[in-house]
C-alpha positions in Angstrom: 0.1 -0.1 0.0 1.1 3.6 -0.8 1.7 5.4 2.5 2.4 9.1 2.0 1.1 10.5 5.5 1.5 7.6 7.8 5.4 7.6 8.2 5.8 11.4 8.5 2.9 11.4 11.2 4.8 8.7 13.2 7.8 10.8 12.9 6.0 13.8 14.3 4.3 11.7 17.0 7.7 10.5 18.3 8.8 14.0 18.4 5.8 14.9 20.4 6.6 12.1 22.8 10.2 13.4 23.3 8.8 17.0 24.0 6.5 15.5 26.5 9.5 13.8 28.2 7.8 10.5 28.0 9.6 7.1 28.5 8.3 4.5 26.1 8.9 1.0 27.5 8.6 -1.7 24.8 8.7 -5.5 25.8 8.0 -8.5 23.5 8.2 -6.5 20.2 10.5 -9.3 18.9 7.2 -11.3 18.6 5.9 -9.0 15.8 7.1 -10.6 12.4 8.9 -8.3 9.9 6.7 -9.6 7.0 3.5 -11.2 6.4 0.1 -10.9 7.7 -0.4 -10.4 11.5 -3.0 -9.4 13.6 -2.6 -7.3 17.0 -5.2 -7.2 19.8 -4.9 -4.3 22.2 -6.7 -3.5 25.4 -8.6 -0.2 25.4 -8.0 2.1 28.3 -7.8 5.7 26.7 -8.5 7.7 23.6 -4.9 7.9 22.5 -4.5 4.1 22.4 -4.5 4.1 18.6 -1.4 6.6 18.8 0.8 4.5 20.8 -0.5 1.1 19.9 1.3 1.3 16.6 4.7 1.5 18.4 4.4 -2.4 19.1 5.1 -3.0 15.4 7.5 -0.1 14.8 10.8 -2.1 15.9 9.6 -4.5 13.1 9.1 -1.6 10.6 5.4 -2.5 10.3 2.6 -0.1 9.9 -0.6 -1.2 11.9 -3.9 -0.7 10.0 -6.4 -0.2 13.1 -10.0 -1.3 13.0 -11.9 1.9 14.2 -15.6 2.8 14.6 -17.3 4.7 11.8 -17.8 7.7 13.8 -14.1 8.6 13.6 -14.2 8.2 9.8 -17.2 10.5 9.6 -15.4 13.5 11.2 -14.4 16.1 8.5 -10.8 16.1 9.7 -10.3 12.6 11.3 -11.9 10.9 8.4 -9.6 11.7 5.6 -6.6 11.0 7.9 -7.8 7.6 9.0 -8.3 6.6 5.2 -4.9 7.9 4.3 -3.4 5.5 7.0 -5.6 2.8 5.3 -7.2 2.1 8.7 -10.5 0.0 8.5 -13.8 1.5 9.1 -16.1 -0.6 11.4 -19.9 -0.1 11.3 -21.2 -1.9 14.4 -24.6 -2.3 12.7 -22.8 -4.0 9.5 -19.8 -5.9 10.3 -19.5 -8.1 7.4 -17.6 -5.4 5.2 -15.1 -4.5 7.9 -14.5 -8.1 8.6 -13.8 -8.9 4.9 -11.6 -5.8 4.6 -9.4 -7.0 7.6 -9.1 -10.4 6.3 -8.1 -9.2 2.8 -5.4 -6.8 4.3 -4.1 -9.7 6.3 -3.8 -12.0 3.3 -2.0 -9.0 1.5 0.5 -9.3 4.4 -0.6 -6.3 6.4 -0.5 -5.7 10.0 -4.2 -5.2 11.5 -4.9 -3.8 14.9 -8.2 -4.5 16.8 -9.6 -3.6 20.1 -11.5 -6.8 21.2 -13.3 -4.9 23.9 -14.8 -2.4 21.5 -14.9 0.5 24.0 -12.8 2.0 26.7 -12.6 0.2 29.8 -13.4 2.7 32.8 -12.0 0.1 35.4 -8.8 -0.3 33.4 -9.4 -4.0 33.7 -10.2 -5.9 30.5 -13.9 -6.0 29.8 -15.6 -8.8 27.8 -14.2 -9.6 24.5 -15.8 -9.7 21.1 -14.9 -12.8 19.1 -14.0 -10.8 15.9 -10.1 -10.8 16.5 -10.0 -14.6 16.6 -12.4 -15.1 13.8 -10.7 -12.6 11.6 -7.2 -14.1 12.3 -8.6 -17.6 11.6 -10.2 -16.7 8.6 -6.9 -15.1 7.3 -4.7 -17.7 8.6 -2.4 -15.4 10.3 -1.0 -15.3 13.9 -2.7 -13.2 16.6 -0.6 -11.3 19.0 -1.9 -10.0 22.3 -0.7 -6.5 23.2 -1.2 -4.5 26.3 -1.0 -0.8 26.7 -0.4 1.0 30.2 0.0 4.6 31.0 -2.2 6.1 28.2 -5.2 6.4 30.3 -3.3 9.0 32.2 -3.3 11.3 29.4 -6.8 11.0 27.9 -9.7 8.7 29.0 -13.3 8.7 30.0 -14.5 10.7 33.1 -11.2 12.5 33.7 -9.6 15.8 32.4 -7.0 15.5 29.8 -3.3 15.6 31.1 -0.6 16.0 28.8 2.0 17.1 31.6 5.6 15.9 31.2 7.3 12.7 32.3 4.9 9.9 31.9 5.8 6.3 31.3 4.1 4.5 28.4 4.3 0.8 28.6 3.7 -1.5 25.7 3.9 -5.5 26.0 3.6 -7.7 23.2 2.8 -11.4 24.0 3.6 -14.6 22.2 1.5 -15.3 19.0 -1.7 -17.4 19.2 -2.9 -19.4 16.3 -6.7 -19.4 16.1 -8.3 -22.0 13.9 -11.9 -20.8 14.0 -13.1 -24.2 15.3 -14.3 -22.6 18.6 -14.1 -18.8 18.5 -15.6 -18.4 22.0 -13.0 -20.6 23.5 -10.2 -19.0 21.5 -11.4 -15.6 22.5 -11.2 -16.6 26.1 -7.7 -17.8 25.5 -6.9 -14.4 24.1 -8.5 -12.5 26.9 -6.5 -14.8 29.5 -3.1 -14.1 27.7 -3.8 -10.4 27.9 -4.9 -10.6 31.4 -1.6 -12.1 32.4 0.3 -9.5 30.2 -1.7 -6.6 31.9 -0.7 -7.8 35.3 2.9 -8.1 34.3 3.0 -4.7 32.8 1.2 -3.0 35.8 3.7 -4.7 38.2 6.7 -3.5 36.2 5.4 0.0 35.9 7.4 2.6 38.0 5.7 2.6 41.5 6.4 6.3 42.0 4.0 7.1 39.1 1.2 5.0 40.2 1.1 5.2 44.1 -1.7 3.3 46.0 -5.1 5.3 45.5 -4.1 6.5 41.9 -7.3 6.9 39.8 -5.7 5.1 37.0 -4.8 2.0 38.8 -7.5 -0.9 39.2 -9.4 -1.1 42.4 -8.1 -4.5 43.1 -4.6 -3.3 42.9 -5.1 -0.5 45.4 -6.3 2.2 43.0 -9.5 4.3 43.0 -10.6 3.3 39.5 -14.2 2.0 39.3 -14.5 -1.8 39.9 -15.7 -3.7 36.7 -19.3 -3.7 38.3 -19.2 0.0 38.9 -17.6 0.6 35.3 -20.6 -1.5 33.9 -23.1 0.6 35.6 -21.4 3.8 34.4 -21.2 2.3 30.9 -25.0 1.7 31.0 -25.8 5.3 32.0 -23.6 6.7 29.3 -25.6 4.5 26.8 -29.0 5.6 28.1 -27.9 9.3 28.0 -26.7 9.0 24.3 -30.0 7.2 23.5 -32.0 10.1 25.0 -29.8 12.5 23.1 -30.4 10.9 19.8 -34.2 10.8 20.5 -34.2 14.4 21.4 -32.3 15.2 18.2 -34.8 13.4 16.1 -37.5 15.6 17.6 
């Protein structure tokens, strides 16, 4: 694929990371193959996960084509940028097209990124996974890599003000490849989630303790943080969904 905008944007982003004094910690990036189709599954904790997620494949000199919701592509600025990066539009009401596009990209030897949780986790724990990641990887016959991000939520996430102050650590951990067959997508999705759960705990444990003291809002409740528990997060998600539905009804008059 012809990439005119993606490479220079990566250079600009890395410059921005340096200006922000960020420490990018990469582990397991040797698991990303240097060629051939590969799918990367990421946890979703903040609005800038797309920006940092691609770094997982950067040491292998790969560009990740992320699957992202249609609303981003509908934006007058974001849409053209996303298309120029060859990201994949996902219409949640009609997933067949995005599924086929992702499989085609993978068969062409591309790296495709997906967020199996579909939405940001307010608890910063893993939510329930959709089966798309394993089904797409199986259909394309490519390896599926679990990837965990940590620290991105500190900059921009739900229910908290933006914070682009200097000196944050961003940790990205890539796990060993899984090889879904498609025979049991539910079981294979559970295997993916279990692998990512282990990676998440490892990544949090290795994160600088002085940057996430007990009580930190970005730390899961079970680890001594003040983030919502998964049950509390589910309640907040339901309330958000209800408000959006009411807003849509009001807009229709």
